C-alpha positions as CSV (number, residue, x, y, z in Angstrom):
1,M,-16.1,14.5,-54.7
2,A,-15.5,13.2,-51.2
3,R,-18.2,11.2,-49.5
4,T,-18.2,9.7,-46.0
5,T,-19.8,6.3,-45.7
6,P,-22.5,6.0,-43.1
7,G,-21.3,4.3,-39.9
8,G,-17.7,4.3,-41.1
9,T,-14.6,6.2,-40.5
10,G,-13.1,6.4,-44.0
11,V,-13.7,8.8,-46.8
12,Q,-14.4,7.4,-50.3
13,A,-13.3,9.7,-53.1
14,T,-15.1,9.3,-56.3
15,A,-14.8,11.7,-59.3
16,A,-18.1,12.6,-60.7
17,G,-18.6,11.1,-64.1
18,A,-15.3,9.1,-63.9
19,V,-15.0,5.7,-65.6
20,G,-16.1,3.1,-63.1
21,A,-18.0,5.5,-60.8
22,G,-21.4,4.6,-59.4
23,A,-22.9,1.5,-58.0
24,K,-21.4,-1.8,-59.2
25,H,-23.4,-4.5,-60.9
26,R,-24.5,-7.4,-58.7
27,L,-25.3,-9.4,-61.9
28,V,-22.6,-10.4,-64.3
29,C,-23.1,-9.6,-68.0
30,V,-24.4,-13.1,-68.9
31,D,-27.0,-13.0,-66.1
32,R,-28.2,-9.5,-67.2
33,L,-28.6,-10.7,-70.8
34,L,-30.4,-13.9,-69.6
35,A,-32.8,-11.9,-67.4
36,T,-33.6,-9.6,-70.4
37,L,-34.2,-12.6,-72.7
38,V,-36.5,-14.3,-70.2
39,H,-38.4,-11.1,-69.7
40,L,-38.9,-10.5,-73.4
41,R,-39.7,-14.2,-74.4
42,H,-41.9,-15.3,-71.5
43,G,-43.1,-12.0,-70.0
44,A,-41.6,-12.7,-66.5
45,T,-42.0,-9.7,-64.2
46,H,-39.1,-7.9,-62.6
47,D,-40.2,-9.3,-59.2
48,V,-40.1,-12.9,-60.4
49,L,-36.7,-12.4,-62.0
50,A,-35.4,-10.8,-58.9
51,C,-36.3,-13.9,-56.9
52,W,-34.7,-16.2,-59.5
53,F,-31.4,-14.3,-59.5
54,D,-31.6,-13.5,-55.7
55,V,-31.2,-9.8,-56.2
56,D,-33.3,-6.7,-55.6
57,R,-36.0,-5.8,-58.1
58,S,-34.2,-2.5,-58.9
59,T,-31.2,-4.5,-60.0
60,I,-33.3,-6.4,-62.6
61,T,-34.9,-3.2,-63.8
62,R,-31.5,-1.6,-64.3
63,A,-30.2,-4.6,-66.1
64,I,-33.1,-4.9,-68.5
65,G,-33.0,-1.1,-69.1
66,E,-29.4,-1.3,-70.1
67,V,-29.5,-4.5,-72.2
68,R,-32.8,-3.9,-74.1
69,P,-31.5,-0.9,-76.1
70,L,-28.4,-2.8,-77.0
71,L,-30.4,-5.6,-78.4
72,A,-32.6,-3.2,-80.3
73,A,-29.6,-1.5,-81.9
74,R,-28.3,-4.8,-83.3
75,G,-30.7,-4.8,-86.3
76,C,-32.0,-7.8,-88.2
77,T,-29.6,-10.5,-89.2
78,I,-29.7,-11.7,-92.8
79,A,-26.4,-13.6,-92.8
80,A,-23.6,-14.4,-90.4
81,G,-22.2,-11.1,-89.3
82,I,-24.4,-9.1,-91.6
83,R,-27.3,-7.0,-90.2
84,L,-29.7,-4.5,-91.5
85,R,-30.5,-1.6,-89.1
86,T,-32.3,1.0,-91.2
87,L,-35.1,1.0,-93.8
88,A,-32.6,2.4,-96.4
89,E,-30.3,-0.6,-95.9
90,V,-33.3,-3.0,-96.3
91,I,-34.4,-1.3,-99.5
92,D,-30.8,-1.5,-100.9
93,H,-30.6,-5.2,-99.9
94,L,-33.8,-6.1,-101.6
95,G,-32.8,-4.2,-104.7
96,A,-29.3,-5.8,-104.9
97,S,-30.7,-9.3,-104.3
98,G,-33.7,-9.0,-106.5
99,Q,-36.1,-10.1,-103.8
100,T,-39.7,-9.0,-103.2
101,G,-40.4,-7.2,-99.9
102,I,-43.7,-7.3,-98.0
103,I,-44.9,-4.7,-95.5
104,D,-47.7,-4.6,-93.0
105,G,-48.6,-2.8,-89.8
106,T,-49.2,-4.5,-86.5
107,E,-50.7,-3.3,-83.3
108,I,-49.7,-4.2,-79.7
109,R,-52.0,-3.4,-76.9
110,V,-50.7,-1.2,-74.1
111,R,-52.0,0.3,-70.9
112,R,-54.4,3.2,-71.2
113,P,-52.7,6.6,-70.5
114,A,-53.7,8.3,-67.3
115,A,-56.8,10.5,-67.3
116,G,-56.0,14.1,-68.1
117,R,-53.1,13.4,-70.4
118,K,-53.1,15.7,-73.5
119,D,-52.2,12.9,-75.9
120,R,-54.5,10.2,-74.4
121,E,-56.6,9.8,-77.4
122,K,-53.6,9.2,-79.7
123,F,-53.2,5.6,-78.5
124,I,-56.8,4.5,-79.4
125,S,-56.8,2.3,-82.5
126,G,-59.4,3.2,-85.0
127,K,-59.5,-0.4,-86.3
128,N,-59.6,-2.3,-83.0
129,K,-61.0,0.4,-80.7
130,Q,-58.4,-0.3,-78.0
131,N,-55.3,1.4,-76.6
132,A,-52.3,0.3,-78.7
133,V,-49.1,1.2,-80.4
134,K,-48.3,0.4,-84.0
135,A,-45.1,-0.7,-85.8
136,M,-44.4,-1.4,-89.5
137,V,-42.9,-4.8,-90.3
138,L,-41.0,-5.6,-93.5
139,T,-40.2,-9.2,-94.5
140,D,-38.9,-10.8,-97.7
141,A,-41.1,-13.2,-99.8
142,S,-40.3,-16.1,-97.5
143,G,-41.4,-14.3,-94.3
144,R,-37.9,-13.6,-92.9
145,L,-37.9,-10.4,-90.8
146,L,-35.8,-7.6,-92.4
147,F,-37.0,-4.5,-90.5
148,C,-39.3,-3.5,-87.7
149,S,-40.0,0.2,-87.1
150,P,-40.1,2.1,-83.8
151,A,-43.5,2.2,-82.2
152,Q,-46.1,4.9,-83.0
153,P,-49.5,5.6,-81.4
154,A,-52.1,3.4,-83.0
155,S,-54.2,6.3,-84.2
156,C,-51.6,6.8,-86.9
157,A,-52.7,5.4,-90.3
158,D,-50.5,2.7,-91.9
159,I,-49.8,4.8,-95.0
160,T,-49.0,7.9,-92.9
161,H,-46.6,5.8,-90.8
162,A,-44.9,4.5,-93.9
163,R,-44.4,8.0,-95.3
164,E,-43.0,9.3,-91.9
165,L,-40.5,6.4,-92.0
166,G,-39.3,7.6,-95.4
167,L,-40.5,4.6,-97.5
168,V,-41.5,6.8,-100.4
169,K,-38.2,8.7,-100.3
170,H,-36.2,5.5,-100.3
171,L,-38.1,3.9,-103.1
172,T,-38.4,6.9,-105.4
173,G,-35.4,6.9,-107.7
174,G,-34.0,3.9,-105.8
175,P,-33.5,0.3,-107.0
176,A,-36.1,-1.4,-109.1
177,L,-38.0,-3.8,-106.7
178,E,-41.4,-4.8,-105.7
179,I,-43.0,-4.2,-102.3
180,L,-46.3,-5.9,-101.6
181,A,-48.8,-4.2,-99.3
182,D,-52.4,-4.4,-98.2
183,A,-55.2,-1.9,-98.9
184,G,-54.0,0.3,-96.1
185,Y,-51.1,1.4,-98.3
186,Q,-53.1,2.2,-101.4
187,G,-51.8,5.4,-102.9
188,L,-48.1,4.6,-102.4
189,G,-47.9,2.8,-105.8
190,A,-48.4,6.1,-107.7
191,Q,-45.9,7.9,-105.4
192,T,-43.2,5.2,-105.8
193,G,-43.4,4.5,-109.6
194,G,-45.3,1.3,-109.1
195,R,-42.8,-0.2,-106.6
196,V,-45.5,-0.6,-104.0
197,V,-48.1,-3.1,-105.1
198,T,-51.5,-3.1,-103.4
199,P,-54.8,-5.0,-104.0
200,P,-56.9,-3.7,-107.0
201,H,-59.4,-1.0,-106.4
202,R,-63.0,-2.0,-106.5
203,K,-64.5,0.0,-109.5
204,F,-68.1,-0.9,-108.9
205,K,-69.2,-0.3,-105.3
206,K,-72.9,-0.9,-106.0
207,N,-74.4,-3.7,-108.1
208,P,-71.2,-4.9,-109.7
209,P,-71.5,-7.2,-112.8
210,E,-71.0,-10.9,-112.1
211,W,-68.0,-11.0,-114.5
212,Y,-66.3,-8.1,-112.7
213,E,-66.9,-9.6,-109.2
214,E,-65.3,-12.9,-110.3
215,I,-62.2,-11.1,-111.7
216,Y,-61.9,-8.9,-108.7
217,E,-62.0,-11.7,-106.2
218,H,-59.4,-13.7,-108.2
219,Q,-57.0,-10.7,-108.2
220,R,-57.6,-10.0,-104.6
221,K,-57.0,-13.6,-103.5
222,A,-53.9,-13.9,-105.7
223,H,-52.4,-10.7,-104.1
224,S,-53.4,-11.9,-100.6
225,S,-51.7,-15.3,-101.1
226,R,-48.4,-13.6,-102.1
227,R,-48.3,-11.3,-99.0
228,I,-49.5,-13.9,-96.4
229,R,-45.9,-14.4,-95.4
230,V,-45.7,-11.1,-93.6
231,E,-48.6,-12.2,-91.5
232,H,-46.6,-15.3,-90.5
233,G,-43.6,-13.1,-89.6
234,I,-45.9,-10.9,-87.4
235,A,-47.3,-14.0,-85.7
236,H,-43.8,-15.2,-84.8
237,L,-43.2,-11.7,-83.2
238,K,-46.4,-12.0,-81.2
239,N,-45.3,-15.4,-79.8
240,W,-43.0,-13.4,-77.6
241,R,-45.0,-12.6,-74.5
242,A,-43.7,-9.0,-74.3
243,L,-45.6,-8.3,-77.5
244,A,-48.7,-10.3,-76.8
245,R,-49.9,-7.4,-74.6
246,H,-47.5,-4.9,-73.1
247,H,-48.0,-4.0,-69.4
248,G,-44.9,-1.9,-68.9
249,R,-44.1,1.7,-69.9
250,R,-45.0,2.8,-73.4
251,D,-41.7,4.6,-73.7
252,H,-40.0,1.2,-73.9
253,M,-42.1,-0.2,-76.7
254,S,-39.8,0.8,-79.6
255,D,-36.8,-0.9,-78.0
256,T,-38.8,-3.9,-77.1
257,I,-40.2,-4.4,-80.6
258,Q,-36.9,-3.9,-82.3
259,A,-35.0,-6.1,-79.8
260,I,-37.4,-9.0,-80.4
261,A,-37.3,-8.5,-84.2
262,G,-33.5,-8.7,-84.1
263,L,-33.5,-11.8,-81.9
264,L,-36.1,-13.5,-84.1
265,S,-34.3,-12.7,-87.3
266,H,-31.1,-14.1,-85.8
267,Q,-33.0,-17.3,-85.0
268,Q,-34.4,-17.5,-88.5
269,T,-31.0,-17.0,-90.1
270,A,-29.4,-19.7,-87.9
271,T,-32.1,-22.2,-88.8
272,R,-32.2,-21.4,-92.5
273,R,-31.4,-24.2,-94.9
274,P,-28.1,-23.9,-96.8
275,N,-29.7,-23.7,-100.2
276,E,-32.1,-20.9,-99.2
277,P,-31.2,-17.4,-100.6
278,Q,-29.6,-14.8,-98.4
């Protein structure tokens, strides 16, 4: 398609959709990656990054919008050159290595949807009474990140989110392994043949005997101490400013969460001691 440049005499011919068509990048690849990493790690705004790199704000927005999905698609690193991208791959890895997995849901605060939106109430968390999105995090017994799901509105229950991700399908008839979970996932144990282990049910809700209360507290604390590592993994995720509280578009949350999980897992793998299991 021919296009005459304003104020010029020549005609620039550009085929629509041709390779190399469109505006050229003013930032080299390394700078685009660096701008995205600074934005995710420290929460620097696009305006600040534009000043740092001496470009227009739209250039930074374009660069982050292109690099962030690429980082999210990398998956979580478990060894040099080996990454896990789907929940099915994580389940197979845990079964083959004989490791215990730990799952938990985490919420990230987001901006309140505009008034009049049909799905406005979906983002209100029933637990924290705030506008948020939710993701399911899966780590191994040492707290290393193995999987982080795409974001869902916070009104979705933890157990419903796990079912929608296909956890029951992947565990039923799959490898024999143990997945530790909190009380929000009670009911998955019966559906997965005991592969999902949750805290014990309280049999006496009123006036429990002293002997039962002592046994129940012992079992609950023992289970909690085993699954505390996933809380540490989530805490490391929240150290990234982009997940402390998200001020951008909610549409970008899935890519943001999974990109940070992939970067953090790569760091955990790089700093792992040689004698630690893969």
